[in-house]
C-alpha positions as MATLAB code, in Angstrom:
seq = 'GGGLRYDDGSVRIAARTIRVGLRYTYSEKRDNALESANLENAVGSGFQFGYFDADRSFVPYEDEDAVTAERQITMCPLGDGSGVGVYITGTDTLLYSVDSTDTKNYLAVRPVSDSAEAVTWFAQKRYYGDFAYAVLDPEEPKLTVVNSVDIERYVSGVCAAEMGSSFPLEALKAQAVAARTYGQSYIQSEAYFASFGFDVTNDDYCQVYFGYTDAERLVSAAAETENQYLTYKNRLISALYFAADGGSTLDSEAVFPNRLDYLRGVTDPYEAAAWTRGAYGHRVGMSQWGANAMARYYNKDYKDILGFYYTGVGLSYGTL';
ca = [
     -13.168  -26.285 -109.209;
      -9.576  -27.469 -110.183;
      -9.124  -30.156 -107.586;
      -8.102  -30.148 -103.970;
      -4.371  -29.524 -102.933;
      -2.724  -30.948  -99.812;
       0.456  -28.955  -99.593;
      -0.945  -26.453  -97.004;
      -0.171  -29.021  -94.303;
      -1.500  -27.276  -91.132;
      -3.491  -24.125  -90.231;
      -3.852  -22.212  -86.904;
      -7.208  -22.535  -85.346;
      -8.498  -20.635  -82.302;
     -10.159  -23.503  -80.152;
     -11.486  -26.975  -80.424;
     -14.645  -26.009  -78.203;
     -17.292  -23.917  -80.233;
     -19.981  -21.986  -78.337;
     -23.391  -22.021  -79.919;
     -26.088  -19.622  -79.180;
     -29.386  -21.701  -78.769;
     -31.509  -18.839  -77.477;
     -30.373  -15.259  -77.687;
     -31.494  -11.631  -78.521;
     -29.664  -10.227  -81.483;
     -32.240   -7.811  -82.715;
     -36.004   -7.155  -82.612;
     -36.455   -9.676  -85.476;
     -34.123  -12.244  -83.783;
     -35.320  -12.634  -80.325;
     -35.940  -16.036  -78.866;
     -34.207  -15.575  -75.497;
     -35.991  -17.283  -72.596;
     -37.923  -16.407  -69.304;
     -36.674  -19.829  -67.967;
     -34.825  -22.716  -69.320;
     -35.118  -26.363  -68.125;
     -32.130  -28.880  -68.296;
     -32.245  -32.511  -67.691;
     -29.115  -34.801  -67.283;
     -30.117  -37.624  -69.500;
     -27.512  -40.205  -68.625;
     -25.948  -39.375  -65.257;
     -27.187  -37.604  -62.162;
     -26.654  -33.977  -61.151;
     -24.821  -30.960  -62.368;
     -21.813  -28.846  -61.355;
     -21.850  -25.151  -61.470;
     -18.823  -22.975  -62.613;
     -17.553  -20.578  -65.307;
     -15.479  -20.750  -68.448;
     -11.863  -19.543  -68.576;
     -10.026  -17.706  -71.286;
      -9.247  -21.101  -72.770;
     -12.889  -22.234  -72.744;
     -12.196  -24.858  -70.090;
     -14.965  -25.233  -67.569;
     -13.661  -24.181  -64.052;
     -16.069  -25.530  -61.120;
     -17.090  -23.085  -58.450;
     -15.486  -24.210  -55.170;
     -18.409  -23.686  -52.681;
     -20.137  -26.703  -51.579;
     -23.417  -25.464  -53.014;
     -21.909  -25.368  -56.656;
     -22.896  -29.168  -57.201;
     -26.238  -30.779  -57.059;
     -27.521  -34.329  -57.411;
     -30.754  -33.111  -59.063;
     -31.232  -34.456  -62.533;
     -33.774  -31.726  -63.521;
     -33.069  -28.054  -62.933;
     -34.517  -24.725  -64.237;
     -32.506  -21.664  -64.769;
     -34.188  -18.153  -64.423;
     -33.274  -14.579  -64.372;
     -33.118  -13.322  -60.754;
     -35.917  -10.916  -59.653;
     -33.845   -7.796  -60.055;
     -32.342   -9.046  -63.422;
     -28.791   -9.051  -61.915;
     -28.017  -12.645  -62.745;
     -29.228  -16.267  -62.949;
     -30.863  -18.570  -60.387;
     -30.828  -22.272  -60.525;
     -33.806  -23.898  -59.150;
     -35.063  -27.454  -58.868;
     -37.491  -27.818  -61.721;
     -41.200  -27.483  -60.750;
     -40.273  -25.713  -57.391;
     -39.187  -22.497  -55.947;
     -36.189  -24.102  -54.253;
     -32.996  -22.020  -55.228;
     -29.907  -24.219  -55.636;
     -27.375  -21.510  -56.765;
     -27.198  -18.070  -58.148;
     -24.518  -15.992  -59.805;
     -24.281  -12.432  -61.271;
     -24.202  -12.895  -65.016;
     -24.968   -9.729  -66.652;
     -22.137   -9.599  -68.894;
     -20.640  -12.145  -71.518;
     -17.441  -12.628  -69.272;
     -19.513  -14.083  -66.403;
     -21.931  -16.553  -67.915;
     -23.193  -19.255  -65.295;
     -21.680  -22.399  -66.768;
     -23.385  -25.761  -66.043;
     -21.888  -29.160  -66.614;
     -23.706  -32.316  -66.453;
     -22.211  -35.125  -64.017;
     -21.796  -38.524  -65.453;
     -19.868  -41.376  -63.931;
     -19.438  -43.568  -67.092;
     -20.929  -42.625  -70.505;
     -20.235  -39.282  -72.059;
     -22.877  -36.790  -70.396;
     -25.864  -35.898  -72.549;
     -28.560  -33.293  -71.577;
     -32.167  -32.623  -72.729;
     -32.824  -28.918  -73.492;
     -35.899  -27.731  -75.354;
     -36.863  -31.313  -76.435;
     -33.471  -31.923  -77.860;
     -30.514  -33.710  -76.538;
     -26.963  -32.102  -76.460;
     -23.572  -33.004  -75.646;
     -21.175  -30.602  -73.834;
     -21.925  -27.968  -71.384;
     -24.384  -25.156  -71.062;
     -24.167  -21.391  -70.102;
     -26.694  -18.914  -69.094;
     -26.573  -14.990  -68.884;
     -28.916  -12.083  -68.576;
     -27.299   -9.761  -70.835;
     -29.986   -6.925  -70.485;
     -31.161   -6.301  -66.862;
     -34.065   -4.226  -68.116;
     -35.364   -7.017  -70.280;
     -34.312   -9.864  -68.047;
     -34.304  -13.120  -70.410;
     -31.910  -15.849  -70.678;
     -29.270  -16.097  -73.387;
     -28.528  -19.943  -73.512;
     -25.313  -21.310  -75.001;
     -23.983  -24.819  -75.657;
     -20.204  -24.987  -75.243;
     -19.244  -28.285  -77.066;
     -16.433  -30.039  -78.629;
     -16.284  -28.986  -82.288;
     -16.274  -32.637  -83.697;
     -19.517  -33.140  -81.803;
     -20.879  -29.910  -83.144;
     -19.797  -31.013  -86.770;
     -21.755  -34.170  -86.611;
     -24.866  -32.315  -85.262;
     -24.649  -29.825  -88.259;
     -24.446  -32.688  -90.589;
     -27.564  -34.141  -88.978;
     -29.613  -30.930  -89.552;
     -27.961  -29.710  -92.841;
     -27.929  -33.018  -94.746;
     -29.061  -35.998  -92.799;
     -28.255  -39.694  -92.610;
     -29.721  -40.515  -95.858;
     -26.980  -38.698  -97.777;
     -23.913  -40.826  -98.883;
     -20.988  -40.894  -96.699;
     -18.649  -39.064  -98.877;
     -21.134  -36.240  -99.319;
     -21.605  -36.045  -95.670;
     -17.796  -35.952  -95.116;
     -17.676  -33.045  -97.515;
     -20.494  -31.486  -95.470;
     -18.434  -32.083  -92.371;
     -15.165  -30.379  -93.475;
     -17.252  -27.426  -94.755;
     -19.176  -27.142  -91.513;
     -16.136  -27.329  -89.433;
     -14.274  -24.682  -91.332;
     -17.234  -22.514  -91.362;
     -17.527  -22.784  -87.579;
     -13.932  -22.378  -86.886;
     -14.014  -19.122  -89.113;
     -16.605  -17.657  -86.710;
     -14.578  -18.730  -83.593;
     -11.758  -16.723  -84.965;
     -13.791  -13.635  -85.741;
     -14.833  -10.825  -83.402;
     -17.049   -9.341  -85.958;
     -20.052  -11.588  -85.515;
     -21.347  -12.775  -81.894;
     -18.542  -12.326  -79.558;
     -20.271   -9.678  -77.896;
     -22.914  -11.818  -76.864;
     -20.660  -14.505  -75.463;
     -20.969  -17.249  -78.413;
     -19.437  -17.935  -81.771;
     -22.317  -19.126  -83.754;
     -26.038  -19.329  -83.726;
     -27.811  -22.698  -83.989;
     -30.095  -21.739  -86.931;
     -29.913  -20.832  -90.590;
     -28.129  -17.344  -89.945;
     -25.139  -19.587  -89.359;
     -25.519  -23.190  -89.868;
     -28.338  -25.165  -88.450;
     -27.416  -27.308  -85.492;
     -29.832  -29.429  -83.188;
     -27.369  -31.080  -80.887;
     -26.703  -34.731  -80.252;
     -26.675  -37.456  -82.822;
     -25.683  -41.079  -82.638;
     -26.348  -42.155  -86.293;
     -23.493  -44.007  -87.330;
     -22.964  -42.304  -90.774;
     -23.141  -38.735  -89.297;
     -20.731  -39.612  -86.554;
     -18.299  -41.281  -89.162;
     -18.480  -38.269  -91.191;
     -16.940  -36.109  -88.643;
     -14.636  -38.901  -87.291;
     -13.102  -39.678  -90.791;
     -12.415  -36.038  -91.260;
     -11.498  -34.998  -87.853;
      -9.764  -31.864  -87.605;
      -9.553  -31.255  -91.459;
     -10.197  -27.645  -92.670;
     -10.236  -26.115  -96.086;
      -7.628  -23.317  -96.503;
      -6.557  -20.819  -99.332;
      -3.093  -19.491  -98.998;
      -2.829  -21.020  -95.654;
      -5.785  -19.371  -94.084;
      -9.173  -20.801  -93.455;
     -11.749  -20.061  -96.067;
     -15.399  -18.824  -95.722;
     -16.899  -22.318  -96.534;
     -20.304  -21.323  -97.817;
     -22.686  -23.911  -98.996;
     -26.481  -24.193 -100.063;
     -29.110  -26.552 -101.157;
     -29.050  -26.690 -104.921;
     -27.474  -24.708 -107.701;
     -29.797  -25.542 -110.518;
     -26.732  -26.114 -113.044;
     -24.227  -23.683 -111.892;
     -22.935  -22.042 -108.925;
     -22.110  -18.152 -108.577;
     -19.033  -16.109 -108.026;
     -19.151  -14.688 -104.348;
     -19.414  -10.988 -105.622;
     -22.538  -11.820 -107.428;
     -24.362  -12.282 -104.145;
     -22.193  -11.115 -101.349;
     -19.993   -7.760 -101.117;
     -16.646   -9.241 -101.431;
     -14.737  -11.217 -104.201;
     -13.075  -14.387 -103.010;
     -10.898  -16.213 -105.202;
     -11.712  -19.580 -103.949;
     -15.649  -18.981 -104.424;
     -15.689  -18.903 -108.081;
     -18.931  -20.244 -110.218;
     -18.650  -23.376 -111.779;
     -21.046  -25.279 -114.310;
     -22.320  -28.136 -112.304;
     -22.842  -31.376 -114.512;
     -23.533  -33.584 -111.619;
     -26.658  -32.110 -109.437;
     -29.349  -32.928 -111.823;
     -28.745  -36.639 -111.199;
     -30.126  -36.132 -107.699;
     -31.961  -32.929 -107.953;
     -34.243  -31.377 -110.770;
     -36.249  -28.794 -109.008;
     -34.039  -25.785 -109.977;
     -31.903  -23.687 -107.705;
     -32.440  -23.286 -103.917;
     -30.112  -21.072 -101.819;
     -27.719  -18.476 -102.611;
     -25.668  -20.689 -104.922;
     -22.016  -19.617 -103.672;
     -19.961  -22.528 -102.616;
     -20.973  -26.169 -102.329;
     -24.364  -27.609 -103.465;
     -25.381  -30.127 -101.134;
     -27.493  -31.918 -103.537;
     -24.717  -31.493 -105.980;
     -22.465  -33.353 -103.325;
     -25.099  -35.937 -103.031;
     -25.125  -36.551 -106.753;
     -21.357  -36.799 -106.964;
     -21.054  -39.278 -104.185;
     -24.203  -41.424 -105.011;
     -24.013  -41.620 -108.991;
     -20.461  -40.589 -109.822;
     -18.380  -42.468 -107.141;
     -16.778  -39.168 -106.075;
     -15.097  -38.981 -102.692;
     -15.282  -36.028 -100.298;
     -12.025  -34.586 -101.594;
     -13.248  -34.714 -105.093;
     -16.570  -32.784 -104.042;
     -14.624  -30.057 -102.078;
     -12.122  -29.612 -104.948;
     -14.864  -29.157 -107.531;
     -16.933  -26.424 -105.551;
     -14.171  -24.515 -103.935;
     -11.588  -23.110 -106.267;
      -7.799  -23.554 -105.462;
      -8.372  -24.720 -101.938;
      -6.205  -27.134  -99.744;
      -7.135  -29.529  -97.101;
      -5.174  -28.641  -93.834;
      -5.106  -29.994  -90.263;
      -5.901  -27.616  -87.472;
      -3.213  -26.764  -84.873;
      -3.708  -24.672  -81.626;
];
């Protein structure tokens, strides 16, 4: 604890777009890559095909076939495993294909919308942003599927999955800052999923993300903390969090290999007001149910919450 500092000012970030692995093969245990993947434009009509440049910007292919008015398309590995084909859903009609057997040559797919922000359906969930597909192992031709999305949209989606709209706004704002910091730290790191062409996964190996939300409180949590990051000595922290501490959090080295000065265990007098079922999770960093209690029963704001669970940290604004 010790409260939140504001003297850091700004912190360098790597990008404002985050690449989320929705389906991927990481190991024998973690393999949910797909043999085919459907995509539906929920608010507009059609899709544009292209690639992402080094700045993560979508660049459309210039040939006339690189755009379609079809609202429902299906991506599949090509027969020889050399890339990805795009088909009209439910047919064998090939609309487009690209060699995409390495992470630098994903097929990028952008939904077309003339007015409202584009939203797509994938695997019974809605998403903002673009999609990308690759066959990374021609001998096991399955699709890696990535959602490339603005980090603020990602943050509201994480808040929806990790807390939900029933939590108080100030608790959700604390969650938003932690989730944004956690995601940005993965963008900056080459040690995790960069070799697969994405930054984070959408599951609890990173932080859970189910895509689109329009719940006002969740959208507000991201908007009212927009571009705010937790820092320690002017660097992004590893903003770990978990469900419940059962009365106290732990020092980082009690669970993980490294001692981090900003992840010090604290006695938690707040959580029991909202949660009485004991500890749940690794107990390092912020307790989500403790954040709930601090906001709901003790009238604490998100800065109070973050300053309590993370020791000696500052709140900084991201600059590219």
